[in-house]
C-alpha positions as CSV (number, residue, x, y, z in Angstrom):
1,X,0.1,-0.2,-0.1
2,X,0.9,3.5,-0.7
3,X,-0.3,6.6,0.5
4,X,-1.0,9.7,-2.2
5,X,1.3,12.1,-0.9
6,X,4.0,9.7,-1.8
7,X,3.1,8.6,-5.2
8,X,2.4,12.4,-5.8
9,X,6.1,12.5,-5.3
10,X,7.0,9.8,-7.0
11,X,5.1,11.0,-9.9
12,X,6.3,14.2,-9.7
13,X,2.9,15.9,-9.7
14,X,1.4,18.1,-6.6
15,X,-0.8,15.9,-4.1
16,X,-4.1,18.2,-5.2
17,X,-3.3,17.3,-8.9
18,X,-2.7,13.6,-7.9
19,X,-6.2,13.7,-5.8
20,X,-8.1,15.7,-9.0
21,X,-7.1,12.7,-11.2
22,X,-8.5,10.5,-9.0
23,X,-11.3,11.9,-8.0
24,X,-12.0,12.4,-12.3
25,X,-11.8,8.9,-13.0
26,X,-12.9,7.1,-10.1
27,X,-14.6,4.6,-11.9
28,X,-10.9,3.4,-13.1
29,X,-10.3,2.7,-9.6
30,X,-12.2,0.1,-7.6
31,X,-12.3,-0.8,-3.6
32,X,-9.3,-3.6,-4.6
33,X,-7.1,-0.6,-6.6
34,X,-7.7,2.1,-3.5
35,X,-9.7,3.4,-1.1
36,X,-9.9,6.6,1.7
37,X,-8.4,5.9,4.6
38,X,-10.9,7.2,7.5
39,X,-10.2,9.8,9.8
40,X,-9.9,7.1,13.0
41,X,-7.2,4.8,10.4
42,X,-5.4,8.5,9.7
43,X,-5.3,9.7,13.4
44,X,-3.9,5.8,13.9
45,X,-1.4,6.3,11.1
46,X,-0.2,9.7,12.2
47,X,0.7,8.6,16.0
48,X,2.5,5.6,14.6
49,X,4.4,7.3,11.8
50,X,6.8,9.8,12.8
51,X,8.4,10.5,9.4
52,X,5.4,11.8,7.7
53,X,4.9,15.9,6.9
54,X,3.7,18.2,9.4
55,X,1.8,19.9,7.0
56,X,-0.2,16.4,5.9
57,X,-0.6,15.3,9.5
58,X,-3.4,18.5,9.9
59,X,-4.9,18.4,6.7
60,X,-8.5,17.8,6.6
61,X,-8.6,15.1,3.5
62,X,-7.7,12.1,4.6
63,X,-5.4,10.6,2.1
64,X,-5.9,7.8,-0.5
65,X,-4.2,4.7,0.2
66,X,-3.2,2.6,-3.3
67,X,-2.6,-1.1,-4.0
68,X,-0.4,-2.4,-6.6
69,X,-3.4,-2.5,-9.6
70,X,-3.9,1.1,-8.4
71,X,-0.4,2.4,-8.4
72,X,-0.3,1.1,-12.2
73,X,-3.3,2.2,-12.7
74,X,-2.9,5.8,-11.5
75,X,0.1,6.4,-14.2
76,X,-2.6,6.0,-16.5
77,X,-4.4,8.7,-15.2
78,X,-1.5,11.3,-14.5
79,X,-0.2,13.3,-17.1
80,X,3.3,14.3,-15.6
81,X,6.8,13.0,-17.8
82,X,7.2,10.6,-14.4
83,X,3.7,9.2,-14.7
84,X,3.9,8.8,-18.8
85,X,7.5,6.7,-18.2
86,X,6.3,4.4,-15.8
87,X,3.2,3.8,-17.6
88,X,4.6,2.6,-20.5
89,X,7.5,0.6,-18.7
90,X,4.3,-1.0,-17.1
91,X,3.0,-1.9,-20.2
92,X,6.5,-3.5,-21.8
93,X,6.8,-5.2,-18.8
94,X,3.1,-7.4,-19.4
95,X,4.2,-7.5,-23.2
96,X,7.9,-9.3,-22.2
97,X,5.6,-11.6,-19.3
98,X,3.1,-12.8,-22.6
99,X,6.1,-13.1,-24.4
100,X,7.8,-15.5,-21.8
101,X,4.8,-17.3,-21.7
102,X,4.0,-18.3,-24.7
103,X,7.9,-19.5,-25.8
104,X,8.2,-21.1,-22.8
105,X,4.0,-23.4,-23.1
106,X,6.2,-25.4,-25.6
107,X,8.6,-26.4,-22.9
108,X,6.1,-27.2,-20.1
109,X,3.9,-29.2,-22.8
110,X,6.8,-31.5,-23.0
111,X,7.7,-31.4,-19.4
112,X,4.5,-32.9,-19.0
113,X,4.2,-35.4,-21.6
114,X,7.6,-36.7,-19.8
115,X,6.4,-36.3,-16.3
116,X,3.2,-38.7,-17.3
117,X,5.3,-40.9,-19.5
118,X,7.5,-41.6,-16.7
119,X,5.1,-42.2,-14.1
120,X,3.5,-44.7,-15.8
121,X,7.2,-46.8,-16.0
122,X,8.2,-45.3,-12.2
123,X,4.6,-46.8,-11.3
124,X,5.3,-50.2,-13.0
125,X,8.7,-50.4,-10.8
126,X,6.9,-49.8,-7.7
127,X,4.5,-52.1,-8.3
128,X,7.2,-54.9,-9.2
129,X,9.4,-53.7,-6.1
130,X,6.0,-54.0,-3.8
131,X,5.8,-57.7,-5.1
132,X,8.7,-58.3,-4.7
133,X,8.6,-57.4,-0.6
134,X,5.4,-59.4,-0.5
135,X,7.0,-62.6,-1.9
136,X,9.8,-62.4,0.9
137,X,7.6,-61.7,3.3
138,X,5.6,-64.6,2.2
139,X,9.0,-66.6,2.2
140,X,10.4,-65.6,5.5
141,X,6.5,-66.8,6.9
142,X,6.8,-70.5,5.6
143,X,10.5,-71.2,6.8
144,X,9.0,-70.2,10.5
145,X,6.7,-72.3,10.8
146,X,6.4,-75.4,12.6
147,X,7.2,-78.4,9.4
148,X,5.4,-81.5,9.6
149,X,6.3,-85.5,8.4
150,X,9.4,-86.9,7.9
151,X,12.7,-85.2,8.9
């Protein structure tokens, strides 16, 4: 989670500009992307964190808290050069991940085929070993029995 004033600093925009952009595009920020802290949560955070800027501690408006997806979405609604660069980097990362996943799909399928093939062979080996172990146990049981008849 990141708070709006920290993100404003990272994206090199004023905090009011960031909040304004979020409010204008609120449909892009569902609850799992962003939420606004309640007054109680904000006061608790102020008492815990000593390093908050003094001017923010006494602000009447509570900050927005952004999740990872919210930070990415924020880069698409802000117009600063830094936000644009971050948004482009995010899009390129998604493309690379997709290419990586597609290039390794063949390898994954081959590994699954090998695994299925050798799992069956290993199951046959395990069955043979279990059969031999059971056979040895039966023979041991035969030797311990008292013999009947001529010696």
